[in-house]
C-alpha positions as CSV (number, residue, x, y, z in Angstrom):
1,M,-25.7,-35.4,48.8
2,I,-28.3,-34.9,46.0
3,K,-29.1,-38.2,44.3
4,G,-31.8,-37.1,41.8
5,L,-35.3,-35.6,41.6
6,Y,-37.8,-37.2,43.9
7,E,-41.0,-35.4,43.0
8,A,-42.5,-32.9,40.6
9,H,-46.1,-31.5,40.5
10,L,-48.5,-30.5,37.8
11,P,-51.9,-28.7,38.0
12,V,-54.9,-30.5,36.4
13,T,-58.6,-29.4,36.0
14,N,-60.1,-32.9,36.4
15,L,-58.2,-35.4,38.5
16,L,-60.1,-38.5,37.3
17,N,-59.5,-37.6,33.6
18,S,-55.8,-37.0,34.3
19,I,-55.4,-40.2,36.2
20,E,-56.7,-42.1,33.1
21,F,-54.2,-40.2,30.9
22,Y,-51.2,-40.9,33.1
23,K,-52.2,-44.6,33.4
24,K,-51.8,-44.7,29.6
25,L,-48.2,-43.8,30.1
26,D,-47.8,-47.0,32.3
27,L,-47.3,-45.0,35.5
28,E,-48.5,-46.6,38.7
29,I,-50.7,-44.8,41.2
30,A,-48.8,-44.5,44.5
31,Y,-51.5,-42.4,46.4
32,Q,-54.8,-40.9,45.6
33,H,-57.0,-38.5,47.6
34,E,-59.9,-36.2,46.8
35,K,-58.0,-33.6,44.7
36,L,-54.5,-35.2,44.6
37,A,-52.8,-38.2,43.1
38,F,-49.2,-39.3,43.0
39,F,-47.8,-41.6,40.3
40,W,-44.6,-43.5,40.7
41,I,-42.2,-42.6,37.9
42,E,-39.6,-45.0,39.4
43,K,-41.1,-46.8,42.4
44,G,-39.3,-45.7,45.6
45,H,-37.2,-43.1,43.8
46,S,-39.4,-40.5,42.1
47,W,-43.0,-39.6,41.7
48,L,-45.3,-37.1,40.0
49,G,-48.0,-35.3,41.9
50,L,-51.2,-34.1,40.1
51,W,-53.3,-31.5,41.9
52,E,-56.8,-30.6,40.8
53,T,-56.9,-26.9,40.9
54,D,-58.0,-23.7,39.1
55,K,-54.3,-22.8,38.7
56,V,-54.2,-24.7,35.4
57,D,-55.1,-21.5,33.7
58,T,-51.5,-20.2,34.4
59,P,-50.0,-19.6,30.9
60,Y,-47.4,-22.2,29.9
61,H,-43.8,-21.2,30.2
62,P,-40.8,-23.7,30.2
63,S,-40.3,-23.0,33.9
64,L,-43.9,-23.9,34.6
65,R,-46.1,-26.9,33.8
66,H,-43.3,-28.9,32.2
67,I,-42.0,-32.4,33.1
68,A,-39.1,-34.2,31.2
69,W,-38.7,-37.9,31.9
70,H,-35.4,-39.6,31.3
71,V,-35.6,-42.6,29.0
72,D,-32.8,-44.9,27.6
73,T,-31.3,-43.9,24.3
74,K,-32.6,-47.1,22.7
75,D,-36.1,-46.3,23.9
76,I,-36.2,-42.7,22.5
77,R,-36.0,-44.3,19.0
78,N,-39.4,-46.0,19.6
79,A,-40.9,-43.2,21.7
80,K,-43.0,-41.7,18.9
81,E,-44.7,-45.0,18.1
82,W,-45.2,-45.8,21.8
83,I,-46.8,-42.4,22.5
84,E,-49.0,-42.6,19.4
85,S,-50.1,-46.2,20.3
86,K,-51.5,-44.7,23.5
87,G,-53.7,-42.3,21.4
88,I,-51.6,-39.3,22.3
89,Q,-50.4,-36.8,19.8
90,I,-46.9,-35.5,19.4
91,I,-46.7,-31.7,19.2
92,E,-44.5,-29.4,17.1
93,T,-41.7,-28.1,19.2
94,F,-38.9,-25.7,18.3
95,G,-40.2,-25.7,14.7
96,I,-39.8,-29.4,14.4
97,P,-43.1,-31.1,13.3
98,P,-44.3,-34.3,15.0
99,E,-43.3,-36.5,12.0
100,K,-39.7,-35.4,12.4
101,Q,-39.5,-36.2,16.1
102,P,-37.7,-37.2,18.2
103,L,-35.6,-34.1,17.8
104,V,-32.1,-33.4,19.0
105,L,-31.5,-30.3,21.2
106,S,-28.1,-29.0,22.0
107,N,-27.2,-26.5,24.7
108,T,-23.6,-25.6,25.1
109,R,-22.0,-28.7,23.8
110,N,-24.5,-31.2,25.2
111,A,-26.9,-33.0,22.8
112,H,-30.1,-34.6,24.0
113,A,-32.8,-36.4,22.0
114,A,-36.4,-35.5,23.0
115,I,-40.0,-35.9,22.0
116,Y,-42.9,-33.7,23.2
117,F,-46.6,-34.1,23.9
118,Q,-49.2,-32.7,26.3
119,D,-51.5,-34.0,28.9
120,P,-55.3,-33.1,28.8
121,D,-54.6,-29.7,30.5
122,G,-51.8,-28.6,28.2
123,N,-48.9,-29.4,30.6
124,L,-45.9,-30.1,28.4
125,L,-44.5,-33.6,28.8
126,E,-41.2,-34.7,27.3
127,L,-39.2,-37.9,27.0
128,M,-35.5,-37.2,26.9
129,T,-32.1,-38.9,26.8
130,P,-28.6,-37.6,26.6
131,L,-26.8,-38.4,23.3
132,R,-23.4,-36.7,23.8
133,L,-22.2,-34.5,26.6
134,D,-18.9,-33.6,25.0
135,L,-19.6,-31.9,21.7
136,S,-16.7,-29.8,20.4
137,E,-19.1,-27.2,19.2
138,N,-22.8,-26.4,19.5
139,A,-25.1,-28.4,17.2
140,N,-28.3,-27.1,15.6
141,I,-31.7,-28.5,16.4
142,M,-32.5,-31.4,14.1
143,S,-34.4,-34.6,13.9
144,L,-32.8,-37.7,15.5
145,E,-32.7,-39.2,12.1
146,E,-30.6,-36.3,10.8
147,W,-28.4,-36.6,13.9
148,D,-27.8,-40.3,13.2
149,E,-26.9,-39.6,9.6
150,K,-24.3,-37.0,10.7
151,N,-22.9,-39.0,13.6
152,N,-22.9,-42.6,12.5
């Protein structure tokens, strides 16, 4: 029945500034109105809604104001350079500094590579790809470089 995630939404303080930011990520506008814009993530399959609102002041929590986009494993290896080429800074996450990202997360025998950054309103954005979904034991958080050294 469920095929994937069709839409997600984030609050923004200034829609026009946010539109410019998300265009830097090569997302295409699907719809724009006075205080709302939708960007295609994958045209016809998923989109992101940005809502200009005063609710941006809601403190960040992983369950709020966070989007993770799926990328191919080969692309995660170039993600840092791609993000920085857009004038966007990588942020420290889980104690891993920007220069050590992408990082590898594991949760109950699943390993994912990820890299983190924020939009102009502090919404947490993530590029993520699964590496292994069948680990025999939990792995520690480490850089993707460290992961490669241990697993290749």
